[in-house]
LUMSETI-554166 format. One record per atom (N, C-alpha, C, O, CB): residue in one letter; residue number from 1; x, y, z; atom name. Coordinates in steps of 0.001 Angstrom, whole numbers, m for minus. Glycine has a CB too. Layout:
BEGIN
NODE,r,k,X,Y,Z,a
NODE,A,NUM,X,Y,Z,CA
...
//
This chain:
BEGIN
NODE,r,k,X,Y,Z,a
NODE,M,1,m21291,m24687,m15701,N
NODE,M,1,m20974,m26246,m16074,CA
NODE,M,1,m21982,m26243,m17073,C
NODE,M,1,m23061,m25654,m17151,O
NODE,M,1,m21158,m27538,m14830,CB
NODE,G,2,m21220,m27254,m18028,N
NODE,G,2,m21921,m28276,m19328,CA
NODE,G,2,m22751,m29435,m18709,C
NODE,G,2,m22791,m29718,m17512,O
NODE,G,2,m20623,m29112,m20381,CB
NODE,K,3,m23380,m30035,m19681,N
NODE,K,3,m23952,m31470,m19342,CA
NODE,K,3,m23558,m31850,m20980,C
NODE,K,3,m23533,m31256,m22057,O
NODE,K,3,m25936,m31613,m18721,CB
NODE,Y,4,m23303,m33060,m20518,N
NODE,Y,4,m22069,m33786,m21883,CA
NODE,Y,4,m23114,m35289,m21371,C
NODE,Y,4,m23877,m35362,m20408,O
NODE,Y,4,m19393,m33848,m21412,CB
NODE,M,5,m22792,m36342,m22401,N
NODE,M,5,m22969,m37983,m22802,CA
NODE,M,5,m22301,m38547,m23239,C
NODE,M,5,m22067,m38514,m24447,O
NODE,M,5,m23717,m38410,m23490,CB
NODE,I,6,m21507,m39583,m22074,N
NODE,I,6,m20905,m40040,m22994,CA
NODE,I,6,m21292,m41663,m22906,C
NODE,I,6,m21648,m42171,m21843,O
NODE,I,6,m19460,m39599,m22891,CB
NODE,T,7,m21168,m42490,m24278,N
NODE,T,7,m21249,m44013,m24182,CA
NODE,T,7,m20214,m44432,m24622,C
NODE,T,7,m19348,m43903,m25319,O
NODE,T,7,m22269,m44689,m24827,CB
NODE,G,8,m20369,m45920,m23976,N
NODE,G,8,m19100,m46558,m24322,CA
NODE,G,8,m19677,m47892,m24439,C
NODE,G,8,m20763,m48314,m24041,O
NODE,G,8,m17841,m46402,m23254,CB
NODE,T,9,m18277,m48747,m25367,N
NODE,T,9,m18731,m50175,m25433,CA
NODE,T,9,m16823,m50328,m25277,C
NODE,T,9,m15795,m49815,m25718,O
NODE,T,9,m19885,m50871,m27184,CB
NODE,Y,10,m17301,m51432,m24311,N
NODE,Y,10,m16275,m52211,m23802,CA
NODE,Y,10,m15475,m53210,m24988,C
NODE,Y,10,m16103,m53650,m25952,O
NODE,Y,10,m16960,m53058,m22638,CB
NODE,T,11,m14224,m53455,m24805,N
NODE,T,11,m13441,m54075,m25641,CA
NODE,T,11,m13341,m55530,m24662,C
NODE,T,11,m13799,m55577,m23521,O
NODE,T,11,m11988,m53145,m26018,CB
NODE,A,12,m12662,m56671,m25335,N
NODE,A,12,m13096,m57619,m24345,CA
NODE,A,12,m12574,m57686,m23781,C
NODE,A,12,m13233,m58180,m22865,O
NODE,A,12,m13353,m58567,m24394,CB
NODE,E,13,m11207,m57508,m23300,N
NODE,E,13,m10323,m56897,m21467,CA
NODE,E,13,m10933,m55656,m21188,C
NODE,E,13,m10094,m55091,m20488,O
NODE,E,13,m8264,m56426,m21432,CB
NODE,G,14,m11807,m54965,m21308,N
NODE,G,14,m12487,m53675,m20636,CA
NODE,G,14,m13629,m55175,m20167,C
NODE,G,14,m13635,m55475,m18973,O
NODE,G,14,m13196,m51871,m21962,CB
NODE,A,15,m14248,m55759,m20844,N
NODE,A,15,m15483,m56786,m20298,CA
NODE,A,15,m14785,m57325,m19455,C
NODE,A,15,m15429,m57431,m18412,O
NODE,A,15,m16228,m57907,m21250,CB
NODE,K,16,m13552,m57817,m19352,N
NODE,K,16,m13160,m58488,m18213,CA
NODE,K,16,m12981,m57788,m17001,C
NODE,K,16,m13240,m58204,m15872,O
NODE,K,16,m12096,m59090,m18453,CB
NODE,G,17,m12665,m57043,m17219,N
NODE,G,17,m12008,m56414,m15660,CA
NODE,G,17,m13551,m55745,m15274,C
NODE,G,17,m13533,m55330,m14115,O
NODE,G,17,m10335,m54868,m15806,CB
NODE,L,18,m14862,m55538,m15941,N
NODE,L,18,m16338,m55167,m15166,CA
NODE,L,18,m16252,m56626,m15064,C
NODE,L,18,m15426,m56434,m14172,O
NODE,L,18,m17904,m54294,m16016,CB
NODE,L,19,m16308,m57653,m15120,N
NODE,L,19,m16718,m58675,m14967,CA
NODE,L,19,m15932,m59227,m13261,C
NODE,L,19,m16474,m59805,m12320,O
NODE,L,19,m16409,m59434,m16403,CB
NODE,A,20,m14811,m58853,m13390,N
NODE,A,20,m13648,m58894,m12266,CA
NODE,A,20,m14491,m57784,m11516,C
NODE,A,20,m15457,m57968,m10774,O
NODE,A,20,m11786,m58456,m12765,CB
NODE,D,21,m13973,m56738,m11838,N
NODE,D,21,m14651,m55456,m10483,CA
NODE,D,21,m16284,m55245,m10378,C
NODE,D,21,m16715,m54910,m9274,O
NODE,D,21,m14064,m53593,m10906,CB
NODE,G,22,m16950,m55370,m11151,N
NODE,G,22,m18404,m54832,m11213,CA
NODE,G,22,m18913,m53617,m11464,C
NODE,G,22,m18190,m52627,m11353,O
NODE,G,22,m18920,m54990,m10240,CB
NODE,G,23,m20584,m53480,m11941,N
NODE,G,23,m20796,m52089,m12173,CA
NODE,G,23,m20648,m51381,m11168,C
NODE,G,23,m20039,m50338,m11408,O
NODE,G,23,m21907,m51785,m12640,CB
NODE,S,24,m21056,m51566,m9804,N
NODE,S,24,m20444,m50258,m8698,CA
NODE,S,24,m19347,m49681,m9032,C
NODE,S,24,m19443,m48486,m9312,O
NODE,S,24,m20063,m50652,m7258,CB
NODE,S,25,m17811,m50407,m9117,N
NODE,S,25,m16847,m50199,m9159,CA
NODE,S,25,m16276,m49091,m9984,C
NODE,S,25,m15433,m48238,m9705,O
NODE,S,25,m16534,m51130,m9292,CB
NODE,R,26,m17033,m49354,m11192,N
NODE,R,26,m16810,m48873,m12391,CA
NODE,R,26,m17322,m47383,m12428,C
NODE,R,26,m16765,m46359,m12827,O
NODE,R,26,m17439,m49768,m13388,CB
NODE,R,27,m18702,m47626,m11822,N
NODE,R,27,m19399,m46346,m11466,CA
NODE,R,27,m18259,m45137,m10665,C
NODE,R,27,m17840,m44114,m11206,O
NODE,R,27,m20758,m46835,m10356,CB
NODE,A,28,m18032,m45470,m9674,N
NODE,A,28,m17070,m45269,m8760,CA
NODE,A,28,m15925,m44326,m9248,C
NODE,A,28,m15643,m43198,m8844,O
NODE,A,28,m16583,m46548,m8372,CB
NODE,A,29,m15195,m45265,m10464,N
NODE,A,29,m13797,m44774,m10957,CA
NODE,A,29,m14171,m44157,m11938,C
NODE,A,29,m13242,m43838,m12680,O
NODE,A,29,m12697,m45735,m11317,CB
NODE,V,30,m15871,m43627,m12489,N
NODE,V,30,m15945,m42805,m13376,CA
NODE,V,30,m16082,m41722,m12741,C
NODE,V,30,m15425,m40754,m13126,O
NODE,V,30,m16776,m43022,m14242,CB
NODE,E,31,m16894,m41600,m11696,N
NODE,E,31,m16973,m40154,m10502,CA
NODE,E,31,m15801,m39756,m9905,C
NODE,E,31,m15510,m38618,m9539,O
NODE,E,31,m17878,m40392,m9141,CB
NODE,S,32,m15054,m40898,m9818,N
NODE,S,32,m13029,m40473,m9562,CA
NODE,S,32,m12804,m39396,m10549,C
NODE,S,32,m12376,m38292,m10212,O
NODE,S,32,m11595,m42012,m10098,CB
NODE,L,33,m13014,m39627,m11436,N
NODE,L,33,m12251,m39554,m12806,CA
NODE,L,33,m12755,m38319,m12787,C
NODE,L,33,m11937,m37419,m12598,O
NODE,L,33,m12531,m40575,m14165,CB
NODE,L,34,m14382,m37891,m12994,N
NODE,L,34,m14871,m36641,m13479,CA
NODE,L,34,m14677,m35598,m12161,C
NODE,L,34,m14596,m34397,m12420,O
NODE,L,34,m16508,m36815,m14029,CB
NODE,G,35,m14603,m36032,m10772,N
NODE,G,35,m14879,m35251,m9747,CA
NODE,G,35,m12874,m34947,m10097,C
NODE,G,35,m12698,m33786,m10465,O
NODE,G,35,m15779,m36112,m8014,CB
NODE,S,36,m12053,m35457,m10053,N
NODE,S,36,m10482,m34791,m10976,CA
NODE,S,36,m10447,m33651,m11737,C
NODE,S,36,m9671,m32713,m11554,O
NODE,S,36,m9927,m35707,m12118,CB
NODE,V,37,m11747,m33771,m13063,N
NODE,V,37,m11478,m32563,m13428,CA
NODE,V,37,m12871,m31191,m13170,C
NODE,V,37,m13097,m30130,m13753,O
NODE,V,37,m11046,m32875,m14970,CB
NODE,G,38,m13380,m31735,m12296,N
NODE,G,38,m14278,m30554,m11664,CA
NODE,G,38,m15700,m30915,m12122,C
NODE,G,38,m16623,m30101,m12164,O
NODE,G,38,m13838,m28924,m12225,CB
NODE,G,39,m15809,m32487,m12534,N
NODE,G,39,m17143,m32998,m12901,CA
NODE,G,39,m18197,m33466,m12000,C
NODE,G,39,m18234,m32982,m10869,O
NODE,G,39,m16963,m33960,m13648,CB
NODE,S,40,m19132,m34418,m12380,N
NODE,S,40,m20111,m34832,m11248,CA
NODE,S,40,m21196,m35773,m12146,C
NODE,S,40,m21688,m35270,m13156,O
NODE,S,40,m20917,m33330,m10396,CB
NODE,I,41,m21440,m36705,m11879,N
NODE,I,41,m22036,m37973,m12659,CA
NODE,I,41,m23799,m37587,m12253,C
NODE,I,41,m24396,m38014,m11265,O
NODE,I,41,m21297,m39844,m11885,CB
NODE,E,42,m24174,m36984,m12962,N
NODE,E,42,m26165,m37160,m13310,CA
NODE,E,42,m27040,m38743,m13287,C
NODE,E,42,m28131,m39006,m12780,O
NODE,E,42,m26499,m36609,m15268,CB
NODE,S,43,m26196,m39521,m13954,N
NODE,S,43,m26672,m40998,m14227,CA
NODE,S,43,m25571,m41743,m15156,C
NODE,S,43,m24956,m41217,m16084,O
NODE,S,43,m28220,m41002,m15035,CB
NODE,L,44,m25442,m43268,m14642,N
NODE,L,44,m24720,m44047,m15451,CA
NODE,L,44,m25884,m45439,m15086,C
NODE,L,44,m26552,m45813,m14122,O
NODE,L,44,m22859,m44132,m14994,CB
NODE,Y,45,m25675,m45799,m16240,N
NODE,Y,45,m26110,m46785,m17141,CA
NODE,Y,45,m25553,m47480,m17753,C
NODE,Y,45,m24720,m47006,m18526,O
NODE,Y,45,m26646,m46522,m17819,CB
NODE,Y,46,m25780,m49127,m17686,N
NODE,Y,46,m25591,m50441,m18711,CA
NODE,Y,46,m26479,m50919,m19288,C
NODE,Y,46,m27635,m51126,m18920,O
NODE,Y,46,m25160,m51522,m18251,CB
NODE,M,47,m26047,m51093,m20101,N
NODE,M,47,m27440,m50941,m21940,CA
NODE,M,47,m27386,m52390,m22044,C
NODE,M,47,m26692,m53196,m21423,O
NODE,M,47,m26699,m49929,m24101,CB
NODE,F,48,m28519,m52610,m23227,N
NODE,F,48,m27995,m53558,m24220,CA
NODE,F,48,m28124,m53148,m25425,C
NODE,F,48,m28848,m52164,m25582,O
NODE,F,48,m28530,m54762,m24186,CB
NODE,G,49,m27447,m53789,m26680,N
NODE,G,49,m27572,m53001,m28280,CA
NODE,G,49,m25733,m52940,m28100,C
NODE,G,49,m24839,m53487,m27454,O
NODE,G,49,m28777,m50884,m28437,CB
NODE,S,50,m25885,m52099,m28933,N
NODE,S,50,m24326,m51674,m30013,CA
NODE,S,50,m23238,m50932,m29132,C
NODE,S,50,m22072,m50674,m29433,O
NODE,S,50,m24712,m50350,m31506,CB
NODE,E,51,m24152,m50571,m27587,N
NODE,E,51,m23293,m49786,m26769,CA
NODE,E,51,m23189,m50492,m25293,C
NODE,E,51,m23939,m51431,m25028,O
NODE,E,51,m23872,m48269,m26701,CB
NODE,D,52,m22499,m50143,m24606,N
NODE,D,52,m22567,m51117,m23512,CA
NODE,D,52,m22646,m50316,m21957,C
NODE,D,52,m22675,m50835,m20842,O
NODE,D,52,m21171,m52113,m23654,CB
NODE,V,53,m22667,m48843,m22345,N
NODE,V,53,m22617,m47826,m20950,CA
NODE,V,53,m22960,m46545,m21691,C
NODE,V,53,m22344,m46258,m22718,O
NODE,V,53,m20923,m47685,m19998,CB
NODE,V,54,m24197,m45537,m21071,N
NODE,V,54,m24433,m44395,m20831,CA
NODE,V,54,m24020,m43501,m19375,C
NODE,V,54,m24489,m43672,m18249,O
NODE,V,54,m25634,m44486,m21085,CB
NODE,C,55,m23134,m42645,m19756,N
NODE,C,55,m23234,m41492,m18568,CA
NODE,C,55,m23380,m40294,m19163,C
NODE,C,55,m22975,m39901,m20257,O
NODE,C,55,m21984,m41349,m17601,CB
NODE,I,56,m24144,m39634,m18133,N
NODE,I,56,m24865,m38469,m18334,CA
NODE,I,56,m24030,m37476,m16900,C
NODE,I,56,m23787,m37984,m15806,O
NODE,I,56,m26817,m38849,m18239,CB
NODE,F,57,m23730,m36107,m17248,N
NODE,F,57,m22450,m35968,m16297,CA
NODE,F,57,m22573,m33977,m16851,C
NODE,F,57,m22772,m33417,m17929,O
NODE,F,57,m20508,m37310,m16951,CB
NODE,D,58,m22270,m33386,m15103,N
NODE,D,58,m21916,m32329,m15812,CA
NODE,D,58,m20076,m31796,m15498,C
NODE,D,58,m19397,m32273,m14588,O
NODE,D,58,m23125,m31191,m15362,CB
NODE,A,59,m19599,m30776,m16457,N
NODE,A,59,m18427,m30627,m16441,CA
NODE,A,59,m18316,m29429,m16467,C
NODE,A,59,m19262,m28705,m16779,O
NODE,A,59,m17807,m31210,m17227,CB
NODE,P,60,m17429,m29088,m16225,N
NODE,P,60,m16823,m26968,m16361,CA
NODE,P,60,m16959,m26305,m17723,C
NODE,P,60,m17369,m25223,m18144,O
NODE,P,60,m14777,m26614,m16103,CB
NODE,D,61,m16323,m27664,m18344,N
NODE,D,61,m15741,m27057,m19816,CA
NODE,D,61,m15374,m28130,m20829,C
NODE,D,61,m15013,m29233,m20420,O
NODE,D,61,m14328,m26161,m19610,CB
NODE,D,62,m15450,m27857,m22178,N
NODE,D,62,m14930,m28509,m22696,CA
NODE,D,62,m13959,m29523,m22828,C
NODE,D,62,m14117,m30685,m23201,O
NODE,D,62,m14903,m28079,m22982,CB
NODE,E,63,m12622,m28756,m22365,N
NODE,E,63,m11186,m29290,m22127,CA
NODE,E,63,m11478,m30108,m20657,C
NODE,E,63,m10648,m30951,m20314,O
NODE,E,63,m9868,m27880,m22010,CB
NODE,A,64,m12180,m29956,m20148,N
NODE,A,64,m12238,m31046,m18475,CA
NODE,A,64,m12455,m32528,m19097,C
NODE,A,64,m11776,m33524,m18848,O
NODE,A,64,m13993,m30633,m17102,CB
NODE,V,65,m13926,m32391,m20246,N
NODE,V,65,m14447,m33088,m21106,CA
NODE,V,65,m13585,m34320,m21813,C
NODE,V,65,m13688,m35547,m21847,O
NODE,V,65,m14879,m32172,m21937,CB
NODE,A,66,m12397,m33018,m22530,N
NODE,A,66,m11307,m33328,m23344,CA
NODE,A,66,m10762,m34318,m22580,C
NODE,A,66,m10956,m35509,m22819,O
NODE,A,66,m10376,m32226,m23689,CB
NODE,A,67,m10046,m33885,m21618,N
NODE,A,67,m9223,m34680,m20467,CA
NODE,A,67,m9433,m36169,m20082,C
NODE,A,67,m8633,m37103,m20029,O
NODE,A,67,m9462,m34000,m19211,CB
NODE,A,68,m10586,m36102,m19864,N
NODE,A,68,m11385,m37383,m18961,CA
NODE,A,68,m11557,m38400,m20381,C
NODE,A,68,m11144,m39560,m20376,O
NODE,A,68,m13343,m36809,m18026,CB
NODE,A,69,m12047,m37941,m21256,N
NODE,A,69,m11998,m38831,m22771,CA
NODE,A,69,m10846,m39420,m22945,C
NODE,A,69,m10732,m40631,m22755,O
NODE,A,69,m12163,m38006,m24119,CB
NODE,I,70,m9850,m38672,m23322,N
NODE,I,70,m8377,m39195,m23813,CA
NODE,I,70,m8097,m39875,m22541,C
NODE,I,70,m7548,m40966,m22693,O
NODE,I,70,m7108,m37953,m24282,CB
NODE,T,71,m8263,m39622,m21670,N
NODE,T,71,m7417,m40599,m20338,CA
NODE,T,71,m8186,m41925,m20544,C
NODE,T,71,m7531,m42966,m20588,O
NODE,T,71,m7668,m39941,m18379,CB
NODE,V,72,m9546,m41959,m20675,N
NODE,V,72,m10265,m43283,m20808,CA
NODE,V,72,m9691,m43723,m21870,C
NODE,V,72,m8962,m44696,m21681,O
NODE,V,72,m11768,m43308,m20936,CB
NODE,G,73,m9809,m43147,m23453,N
NODE,G,73,m9401,m43696,m24256,CA
NODE,G,73,m8333,m44534,m24913,C
NODE,G,73,m8196,m45383,m25794,O
NODE,G,73,m9565,m43210,m24500,CB
NODE,S,74,m7321,m43518,m23590,N
NODE,S,74,m6288,m44051,m23993,CA
NODE,S,74,m5391,m45905,m23411,C
NODE,S,74,m4398,m46557,m23733,O
NODE,S,74,m5570,m42791,m23699,CB
NODE,T,75,m6667,m46034,m22330,N
NODE,T,75,m6318,m47003,m21798,CA
NODE,T,75,m7116,m48534,m22952,C
NODE,T,75,m6867,m49723,m22756,O
NODE,T,75,m6816,m46713,m20110,CB
NODE,G,76,m7903,m48068,m23899,N
NODE,G,76,m7810,m48806,m25110,CA
NODE,G,76,m8786,m50039,m24867,C
NODE,G,76,m9111,m50885,m25701,O
NODE,G,76,m6254,m49234,m25443,CB
NODE,M,77,m9289,m49925,m23162,N
NODE,M,77,m10509,m51044,m22806,CA
NODE,M,77,m11758,m50748,m23022,C
NODE,M,77,m12740,m51485,m22928,O
NODE,M,77,m10606,m51426,m21464,CB
NODE,V,78,m11672,m49262,m23418,N
NODE,V,78,m13523,m49052,m23893,CA
NODE,V,78,m13260,m47913,m25138,C
NODE,V,78,m12525,m46926,m25129,O
NODE,V,78,m14879,m48133,m22230,CB
NODE,G,79,m14053,m48382,m26097,N
NODE,G,79,m14288,m47044,m27012,CA
NODE,G,79,m15623,m46088,m26334,C
NODE,G,79,m16591,m46580,m25754,O
NODE,G,79,m14738,m47605,m28810,CB
NODE,I,80,m15344,m44321,m26624,N
NODE,I,80,m16340,m43761,m25996,CA
NODE,I,80,m16640,m43133,m27374,C
NODE,I,80,m16022,m43238,m28434,O
NODE,I,80,m16065,m42872,m24628,CB
NODE,R,81,m17947,m42340,m27011,N
NODE,R,81,m18335,m40858,m27800,CA
NODE,R,81,m18612,m40078,m27015,C
NODE,R,81,m19137,m40243,m25914,O
NODE,R,81,m19443,m40743,m28735,CB
NODE,T,82,m18186,m38898,m27663,N
NODE,T,82,m18725,m37865,m26467,CA
NODE,T,82,m19947,m36869,m26724,C
NODE,T,82,m19884,m36176,m27739,O
NODE,T,82,m17523,m36885,m26070,CB
NODE,T,83,m20951,m36757,m25963,N
NODE,T,83,m21800,m35253,m27129,CA
NODE,T,83,m22339,m34959,m25906,C
NODE,T,83,m22839,m35603,m24984,O
NODE,T,83,m23263,m35530,m28780,CB
NODE,V,84,m21946,m33052,m26311,N
NODE,V,84,m22445,m32056,m25867,CA
NODE,V,84,m24325,m32301,m25841,C
NODE,V,84,m25043,m32816,m26698,O
NODE,V,84,m21791,m30878,m26791,CB
NODE,L,85,m24661,m31729,m24566,N
NODE,L,85,m26242,m31945,m24392,CA
NODE,L,85,m26852,m30289,m24317,C
NODE,L,85,m26142,m29469,m23735,O
NODE,L,85,m26633,m32970,m22732,CB
NODE,L,86,m27938,m29913,m24810,N
NODE,L,86,m28528,m28739,m24717,CA
NODE,L,86,m29988,m28806,m24099,C
NODE,L,86,m31000,m29493,m24241,O
NODE,L,86,m28501,m28169,m26020,CB
NODE,T,87,m29585,m27788,m23380,N
NODE,T,87,m30823,m27168,m22645,CA
NODE,T,87,m32182,m26905,m24081,C
NODE,T,87,m31823,m26644,m25229,O
NODE,T,87,m30160,m25339,m21753,CB
NODE,P,88,m33825,m27057,m23648,N
NODE,P,88,m34670,m26454,m24598,CA
NODE,P,88,m34435,m24740,m24547,C
NODE,P,88,m34736,m23896,m25391,O
NODE,P,88,m36244,m26933,m24239,CB
NODE,E,89,m33734,m24579,m23128,N
NODE,E,89,m33325,m23060,m23184,CA
NODE,E,89,m32093,m22149,m23958,C
NODE,E,89,m31980,m20974,m24306,O
NODE,E,89,m33103,m22835,m21926,CB
NODE,Q,90,m31176,m23465,m24029,N
NODE,Q,90,m30153,m22927,m25078,CA
NODE,Q,90,m30318,m22921,m26540,C
NODE,Q,90,m29597,m22377,m27376,O
NODE,Q,90,m29028,m23597,m24939,CB
NODE,I,91,m31452,m23657,m26720,N
NODE,I,91,m31758,m23884,m28217,CA
NODE,I,91,m32412,m22611,m28372,C
NODE,I,91,m32103,m21831,m29273,O
NODE,I,91,m32709,m25244,m28671,CB
NODE,D,92,m33560,m22312,m27276,N
NODE,D,92,m34298,m21002,m27605,CA
NODE,D,92,m33070,m19844,m27570,C
NODE,D,92,m33501,m18881,m28204,O
NODE,D,92,m35631,m20664,m26375,CB
NODE,E,93,m32047,m19631,m27199,N
NODE,E,93,m31080,m18734,m27703,CA
NODE,E,93,m30409,m18745,m28884,C
NODE,E,93,m30082,m17781,m29576,O
NODE,E,93,m30272,m18687,m26993,CB
NODE,A,94,m30173,m20251,m29122,N
NODE,A,94,m29424,m20193,m30629,CA
NODE,A,94,m30313,m19538,m31831,C
NODE,A,94,m29974,m18820,m32772,O
NODE,A,94,m29052,m21820,m31152,CB
NODE,T,95,m31925,m20202,m31331,N
NODE,T,95,m32808,m19927,m32634,CA
NODE,T,95,m32821,m17992,m32640,C
NODE,T,95,m33349,m17349,m33547,O
NODE,T,95,m34772,m20824,m32377,CB
NODE,K,96,m32185,m17413,m31536,N
NODE,K,96,m32625,m16169,m31734,CA
NODE,K,96,m31171,m15369,m32498,C
NODE,K,96,m30902,m14169,m32446,O
NODE,K,96,m33200,m15531,m30176,CB
NODE,R,97,m30753,m15950,m32866,N
NODE,R,97,m29475,m15562,m33403,CA
NODE,R,97,m29645,m15750,m35194,C
NODE,R,97,m30171,m16648,m35851,O
NODE,R,97,m28194,m16628,m32639,CB
NODE,S,98,m28846,m14290,m35666,N
NODE,S,98,m28722,m14751,m37277,CA
NODE,S,98,m27468,m15131,m37586,C
NODE,S,98,m26769,m14153,m37851,O
NODE,S,98,m29055,m13652,m38334,CB
NODE,P,99,m26819,m16315,m37670,N
NODE,P,99,m25752,m16807,m38756,CA
NODE,P,99,m25809,m16404,m40172,C
NODE,P,99,m26865,m16745,m40705,O
NODE,P,99,m25777,m18221,m38842,CB
NODE,A,100,m25004,m15794,m40918,N
NODE,A,100,m24397,m15644,m42038,CA
NODE,A,100,m24033,m16922,m42812,C
NODE,A,100,m22876,m17341,m42816,O
NODE,A,100,m23347,m14905,m41772,CB
NODE,Y,101,m25130,m17598,m43533,N
NODE,Y,101,m25132,m18350,m44399,CA
NODE,Y,101,m25561,m18425,m45454,C
NODE,Y,101,m26706,m18052,m45709,O
NODE,Y,101,m25326,m18952,m44133,CB
NODE,E,102,m24424,m19131,m46703,N
NODE,E,102,m24829,m19155,m47845,CA
NODE,E,102,m24758,m20265,m48111,C
NODE,E,102,m23672,m20836,m48017,O
NODE,E,102,m24363,m18458,m48612,CB
NODE,P,103,m26337,m21190,m48695,N
NODE,P,103,m25327,m22473,m48839,CA
NODE,P,103,m25583,m22988,m50159,C
NODE,P,103,m26386,m22471,m50936,O
NODE,P,103,m25558,m23721,m47713,CB
NODE,P,104,m24739,m24242,m50462,N
NODE,P,104,m24586,m24509,m51864,CA
NODE,P,104,m25112,m24456,m53014,C
NODE,P,104,m26315,m24671,m53160,O
NODE,P,104,m24437,m25222,m51962,CB
NODE,G,105,m24316,m24164,m54013,N
NODE,G,105,m25074,m24069,m55112,CA
NODE,G,105,m26096,m23061,m55647,C
NODE,G,105,m26837,m23223,m56616,O
NODE,G,105,m25569,m24978,m55058,CB
NODE,S,106,m25962,m21461,m54451,N
NODE,S,106,m26916,m20535,m54428,CA
NODE,S,106,m26163,m19713,m55064,C
NODE,S,106,m26575,m18587,m55343,O
NODE,S,106,m27510,m20111,m53208,CB
//
């Protein structure tokens, strides 16, 4: 399972839906969505600032996350940004690799 973060910004229509249904109802909808692709929520918070909601979750693969993100994005009610999260141990493994790279201009 991979760990991911989605942040979202509600459109005016999406905010109207949030007002009508409440935050707990939206969390339940996200839990159902992620469950349908084999994932699960770790945490979901609403926030102030340029984005309205953040969700940290586990999913079996990138394709499952893409399916969920496309489904949500297609509604036009919330704009989302998806980020893959890596553990410190995954970064340890990455630093042990030796990719071939030539910087520009060298």
